[in-house]
N, C-alpha and C positions, 0 to 999 in steps of 0.2 A: 782753437780751443776744443778740447776733447769732450764729447757728450758722454758723461758717465752712465746715463740710462741705457746705453746700447751695449754695455759690457755683457759678457756671457753670463746667463743665469742658469740655475738648475731648472730642469723641466717643471718640478713642483712649484718653484717660486714663480716661474713664468705663467703657469696655469692659474695660480692664485691671483696674480696681477691682471690677467686677462678676464678672469671671472668678475673682478671689480671694475671692469671696463677702462683699464689703464691704457690710454692710447700709445704711450711710449713703449709699453710691453708689446703692442701690436707691431710697432716698428722693429723691435728686436726679433719678434717671430718672423717677420717678413725677411729681415736680413739673414736670419739663420736658414730659412727653408725655401725661399722663393726660387733660387736657381735650380734646386733639385726638383721642385714641383713643376717648374716650367719645362724641365727636361722630359718629365713624364707626359705632360700635356701636349707638347709639340710632337711627341712620338705618336700620339693619337690623332691630332687634328692636321698635322703635316705642314701647316702654314704658320710662320712666326707671328704675323700680325694677329691672326685669330687666336693663337696660343696666348699671346699677351692679354687679349681681351678676356679669355677664359680664366687666366691667372688672376686678373683683377676681380672678376666675378667671384672666383673662389675665395679670395681673401675677404671680400665683402660678406660672403655667406659664412665664412669662418667667424668673422667678427659678430655678425648679427645672430648667429645661432650657437655661440660659444656656450651658452647656458645648457645646451643639450649634450655637450661633451661629457662623457662618463669615463673617468680614468680606470674604473673597474672593468670596463669592457675592452679596453685596448689603449695603446700608447697614443700620444698626441699626434705624432707623425703619421701613424696609420690612419687615424681619423681624418687628418687633413688630406692625405693622398687619396683617400676614398672620395672625399668631396670633389677634389680636382678631377679625378678620373670620371666620376659620374657627370660632372658638368661638361667635360670634354666630349664624352659619349653623347650627351644630350645635344651638344652643338653639332656634331657630325650627323646626327639623325634628324636635325631640324630641316624643314623644307627650304628655308633661306640658304642654308649651307649647301644643300644638294643642288639647288638652282644655280648658285654662284659658281659651283665647281663644274657644272655641265656647260655653262655659257662662256666662261672665260677662265684662264689660268691667272691666279693672283700673283703679283710680283713678290719676290722675297725681299726682306728688309736689307737695305744696302748701307745702313749706318756703319761707320768704321768701328771695328772692335766688337761688333755684336753679331755673333753667328750662332746658328743652331748647334754647331759643333761644340761651342763653349759650354752649352747647357746639355749636351748629349749625355744620356745615361752611361755610355761607354767611358766618357771622360770623368765622370764623377763617381765611378766605382759601382754603380748599381748593377750593370750588366755582369761585372766580375763576380759580384755576390750571388746573382741569380745562377751563374754557371756552377756554383757550389751545391745547388739543390739537386735532389734526386731527379732523374730524367722526367718522370711523370709530373712532378711538382713544377719543374722548370717550364714544361710545355704549357701548363695551366697559367702560370704567371706571365709568360711571354704573350699568350693569347689575350689575357685579361688586361694587363697593364701596358703592353707595347703595341697590341693590335686593336684594343678597344672592344673586344667581344665580351658579352655578358656570360655569366656562368651557365645560364640556360642555353645560350647559343653554342657554347662549347660542348655541352652535353649532347645537344641535338646534332651538331656538325660531326662530332667524333664518336657518336653513339656510345657515350659513357653515361652511366646513371648520374643524375644531377647531384645526389648525395655524395658520390665519389668525387665529383668536381669540387664541391664545397669543402669536403674534408681535405683534399690535396691543397686547395687554395689556403685554407686556414692553417694547415701545417707549414706551408711555405712561408706565409706571412709571419707566423710565430718564429720560425727559424731566422728569417731576415731581420725581424725586429730586434734580435739580440745585438746586431751590429750597429743599430741606431741609438742604443741606450746611452752611449758615451757622447753623442753629438749634442744633446741639449744641455 
């Protein structure tokens, strides 16, 4: 039997259902975006098991803080990717994470059919889209989303004014968001 509630929704309809705390809409949201968000998270934390935990935490945060989402400030996907990115960065900066990575190497997930490559941004087209950016925008996006650096760290490490880093990041995200408009 087909579950009709999981059919593809417009982003506006999905947002409206999520605002009304519709759990079925959250399932649709998860089905639509979890693979892409997992790919971004695993690029930052580097360990699938930890990335799965961060993804779970991210969707809980998305659900619990959905009232704070403002469509006027940006697209739903951009808001969600920022939540995932921030939680992934928080995870790798946590003392527990650092301690676990200095004392032992965590095993990779060996479940059949589940690999990092399946969720790799290269395979889902994000890297290809990032390649279309201007070189200075591409550098900022690579460092922020694939290396986990903050805008302040980028400015400091590359001796670029923080305002310039923010402007390049904003321009790049605006450009990339055009490609995700048709996904919701």
